[in-house]
N, C-alpha and C positions, 0 to 999 in steps of 0.2 A: 595776256593773250596778244597773238602776234597779228597786227592789223592786216599784213599782206595775206592772211588766210582766212579772212571773213568769208569770202565767197565759198571756199572749199568747206568751211564749217556750216554753213547755211545748207548747202547741197547735201552734206553728210547727214545733217539733222533731219531733213526731209526723208531721205533714203532709210533711215534706221530708226528714227523715232525715240523710243525711250532707251533704245540700246546704243545711244550716242550720250555721251557724258562728257561734260567740261567742269565738273565741281572739283574744288580744291583737293578735297580728300581722295577721290577716285584719281586724280591726276597725280598726286603725290605716291600712291600705291604703285603707280605704274612709272616712278621716276628712278627706280633702283632695282638691282638684285641683291644677293646675299653679300656682296662683296664690299670692301672698304671704299671703294670710289664713290666720289661726292656724288649724291642723287642730282638729276636734271630732269625737271617735269615736262611731258608733251603737252601741247596745246589742248588737245581733247583724247579720248579714248573711245574706241569703236567695238562693238560687240557683234561681229557677224555671225551667222548661223549656217552659212553655205558658201562653197567656193565661188560660186555665182555672184554673192554679195561681194567677198574680197575683190572679185574682177571689177566690180562696179566703183567700190570704194578706191582701187588703184587708178581708175581713169579719171574718177574726181581729183585725186590728189595730183596726177600728172598735170592736168588740165590748170592747175593752179599752183603748180611746183612746191607742192606741200611734202616734205619728208615722211615716210612711213617706217614704223618700227615694229616689227611682228613681236609679240609678248604671249608667253606660254604659261609658266607659273611663277617666274620670278626667282627662280632657285639657282640661277647660272651665277659665276664666280668673277667675272672679268668686265664688267660695267657695259654688257652688250645691249641691254634694253634701254640705257639711260639716255634721254633725248637731249643730246648735246647743243643740237641745232634746232630744238622744239619739233613742231609736226604731230602727227597722229599716230597714237600707240593702238595697234590693232591686237585686241585682246582675243586669244582663239579659244577662251574656255566654254564657250556654248557650242562650239565645233566639237562635240564630245560624243559622237556615236560610233560604234562599231560596225561598219558596214558590211563585213562578211568574214566568215570563219570556214576555211577548209581543213579541218582534221585530217583528211585523207592526203591533202598535199602539203600539211604542215605549214599554212600560211593563213594571213589574215590581212585585211583592209580596215583602216580607221581614218576617222577625221584627225586633224593634228592636234586638236584637244584633249583628246583621249589621255589619259594619264597610265603610267605603268602600273600600277596596283589596280585601278579600275579594268584594264585589259586582262589582268591575270585572273581577278574575280570572275570576269565574263567567261573565260575559256577553262576555268579549272576543271569542270566536269567532263570535259573533251579529251582528257589524256595528254594534252599539250601546254606548255606554258612560254612566256616570254622572257628569256634570261637576262636581260640587260638591266642592271641594277646600280645606278649612280648613286644610291642613298636616298635622296629626296624623291617624292612622289611627283617626278617631273612629267611634262607633257610629252607625249610621242613626237611631236613636231618640233618642239624645242630640243629633244635629245638628237632627232636628225640633224638639226640645223647647227648644233654645236659638236656633233660627231662624238657624242657621250660614251662611255663605257662604264667602269664599275667594278663591284668585287668580284663578277663572274667572268670577266674579260679574259683571263687566263685561260679558260676552258672554251666558253662560248664567242669569244670575239667581243667586237665592239658594234656601234650602230653602223659603221662601214660594211661589216659584213651582214648584219641584221636586216637592212633596208634592201627589198627586191625592187620598188619602184616609188616614185613619187609625183603627186599632181601638184603644180607650182602656179601660182600667179605671179606674171611678169610685172616689171615697173609699169608698162602701158595698160596692163589689165588683161594680156592675153594670159590662157589657160594652157599650159604644156603638161603633158603626162611624159615621163621621162622614159619609161620602159614598159615591158609586160611582167607578168607574174611567173615567167619562165626562170628557173633556177641559173641557166646560163644562157648568155646571148652575145653574138658577135654583131649586132645591128647597129652600125655605126658608132659615132663617138660615146662614151660612158656619161651619159647626162644625168643620171642617178648620183654618181660619184661627184660630180662637179657641185650638186647642192648640198650634197651631205658634208656638213662641216662649213657651209658658206656664211652661216651666222646670220642670214636675213639679209645679207648685202646684194644678192642676185635676185630675189624673189621671195614671196610668202609661200611656204610649205603649207598645204592645205590637206591633203591626203597622203597617206602612207601605206603601202604593202611591206608586211613584215614576214621575215622566216621566223618560224617557231619551232619548238624542239618538243621531244617526248619526255614526260614527266619521268624521272628515274625509279627505279623499281626500289631503291634503297638511297636514303640521304643520313650522312652523318656528320656531325661538326664537333670540333675539339678545341682547346686552348692549350697551348704550351708555353712555358715562361722559359728565359734563357739566362744565363749568367753574363752574356755579353750581347751586344747589338750585332758585332761580326758573326757570332755563331748563329744567330737567328737568320741572318742575310745568307750565309755560307749553307744553311740547310735549304733554304728555297733556291738557291742556285743549282744546287746539285739534284734536288727534285725535279726541276724543269730538265735540267741536262740528261737526267735518267728517263725521260719522257713519261713520268707519272702523270695521268691527265688529271690532275687535281683541279677540283671545280673553283675553289676561292683559297686564297693565302694571303693574309693581310697582317701587315707588321704595324705594330704600335710600340714606340720606345717607353721608357720608363716614365718621362714626363707626360707623354699621351696617356698611359695607364692611370697616372695620378688623377689626371683631368677626368677620365672616364669614370674611376671610382667615385670621385666626388659628385659628379654631374648625374650618373645612373644607378648610384647607391650600390656599387659594386664592391668586391673586397679582393681583387687581383693582388697577386705581389708586386711590389714597385720595382719590376724588372722589365726588359724588352720582352715582348710577348708575340707569338703568330696565333691567329684565328684562322682555322683552316676547315675545310668542307669537301667532303667526298661523295661523288654520286658515281651510281652504276647499279649492276646486280649486286646481291647481299656479298656473295664471295668475292666479287671485284673491289667493292668498298673495302672489305676485310683486308684485302692484300694490299690495297694502294695505303692503307692506314698503317699497316705492319713496316711496309718499307720506309715511309716517312717517318715513323717513329723512331726506327733504327738510325736514320739520319740525324734525327733530332739529338738522339741520345749521344751519337759521336762528337756533337758539337754543344756537349753540356747543357742540352734542353730537359727540362722535366718529363715526367710522365703525363700523358695527355688527360686533361680533364674534360669528359665527352658530354656532348649536348645531343641525345639522340631522338627525342621526341620533339615534335613540331613545336610545341610551346617554348620548351627550352631553346631549341634553335632561333626561333624568333626572337626571344630576349636576349640571346647572345649576339645576334647581327644588329639588333635595335641599338644595343650598347655600341657597336662599332659605328653605325650608322649616325648617331648621334654626336660623334666626336667633335665635328665642327662646332656644334653648339656647347659642348664641353669646353673646348679651346677657348670659346668666346666668354664662357663664364668664369675663366679663369681670371678675367680682368672686367670690373664692372663697366657698363656704358661703353664698351670697347666694340670695335669691328675685327672680324679675322681678315688676316692677309694671308691667303691661301696661295702657297708656291705650288708648282706643278711641272716638275721635269719627269723625263723619262729617258732612260740609257739602255743600251744593250745589256742583257742580263750578266754578261760577263764582267761589267765594268760597276755593276751596283753596289757591290760591298765598298770599293774604293770611294766612290761617289758619296755614299752615305757617311762614311767615315771622315771624309775631308770636310764633309758639310756641319758634321758635329763640332769638329775643331773650329771652324767659323763661328758657330753659335756661341760657342764657349769665349771666344774673343769679345763678343758684343755684350756679355753679362746678362742677357735677358733669357727669359724662360721661353723656349720654343720647342713645342711638342712635334714630332714626326710621325707620319703614318703613312701608308701606302700599299697600293695594290701591286706588292713586289714581285707576283709571279710573272707580269710582264714588264719589269724594271721601272715601273710608275711609283714616285713616292713625293709627299707634300710636306713642307715645313709650314706650320701653322700659328704663328704668332698673333696675340690679341694686341690690337694699336688704336691710338688715337689718330683718326685721319687729319684733325685739325692741329697737330703739334708738328711743327715743320722740321725740328731738330730730329725727332724720332722718326719720322718718316723719311728723312734723309739716310739715316742709318739703316733703316729696314730696306730701303731701296738699295743701298750698296751692298747689302748682304744678299739681296735677290739677285742681282745682276752678277755677282761673284758666282752665286749658284748655278745660274744659266750659262755663264761661260764655262763653267767647268763640265756642264753637261753636254754643251755642244762641243768641248775639246774632247770628250769620250765617246764622240758618235751619236749623241742623243738629240732631244728636242726641247724647246723652252716649254712647250705643253703636251702634256699626255693625253689630257681629256677635257680641260676647262674651256679651251679655245684661247682665241686672241683678243676679240673685243675691243675695249678701249685700252686695255692696260698692257699689252704684250706687243704692240704693234713695233715698236723699236727693235725687239729682240727677234721678231720674225724676220726683219730686214738682214739682222746679223746671221740667221740660220739659212735663208734662202733669198740671197741678194738679187739673183736673176729670176728667182722664182716669183718674187714680189712684183717685179716689172711684168711678167706675165699675167699675174693676177689683176694688175691695174688694167691691161689690155683687155681681159675678159671683162672685167667690171665696166669698162667704157663702152664696151660693145653691148652688153645687156641692159646698163642702166645709165645711159649717156647724161642724164640730168643729175646723177647722184642723189637720188632719192631714196633709195632702199636702204634703210640703216646706215647713213652717212657718219663717216667719222670712224667705224669699226673696220677692223682687219687690215684695211690699207687705206692710205690717204691719197686721194686724187690731186690734191694742191701742193 
């Protein structure tokens, strides 16, 4: 425990009582996310129940110059919650109330600790749903902080499009509401978008107003195998270019399919696959499926294997969502090193095929999966973070992948964020932009207390 923070810890204990914890086990739980980055424990963990409590916590931390690290569910992928400078982990899990739902306006407001599954369970009888689906049952606040997306992004967008307004506690404890519930506004700077994707470096997101969508009349899911990876990708590209409003289209290469078969007890052929889902009226779903089926056949795709009822669809998508765990299980006691590039859809086939050639040069087994409808894909090797030689090779592969994506007009991260792991690549992607980010960071958090060391470095 850091001696400099003794005063802050005493004040926080008086404020929160049993909802303040310095035990080793709790601190270790908050020392890492799901990534390979080495853990780093906070000095303590706070469990606030309200925005006003978060505000008082921030005031205490600022007085004692104690770093603050917002924590949702710990399912992120870039070391964004790891306390590399110590400090206080602010666990939002007790801020888990759905504050309001307006089915008429198709929006809702929630506390930051509400998870996406909890929200959809709460609103399912009102004819609306929240579509952003990153796989894990992440918290809404964490999803806003990392600008999450996932399997539905090709149809419904990302958290950038889903968030209407935020209530944020700043480093000095000030409470700021960024916007109204209106669907559009020209009222000043777009503060909401400033905090969406800020990864806890500018403030603590405490409440989120969200855009909801009508539950479709019909939903059908299917799986299609391809003789080649290029055939699968070209099918996706043509689907998007034709304007087919497909809800989900996910790519898994043959290595990824093997991992899924082993982990989820499936028997998919060991070939590249597309997992697809169509939303709309019965007639429109049928028409979409026919169009995509014809495109797949043109690229040596198999007949669709359908999952039409709710249980079968859930099982199909659970197998896809469990892919990260399946990749990790390929190697006992390993951590996943999940890459996360995104390129313009016209560049997707070339980017993936060049990446496959790089994988073959390493001699390692690296599965590929991705939300390819919007040009986003992941290479997910299982690694030993303590093996310096292996990590050097993987980092070199990763750097090559990102350089390729940037050369093709893409980005170093489609959805995972920057966190600790991608700061140097952000500098390559947006050198002038990073300098502006630093100016904003210094203006809003002059003492560098909000999740220091993530996204941008001020020293």
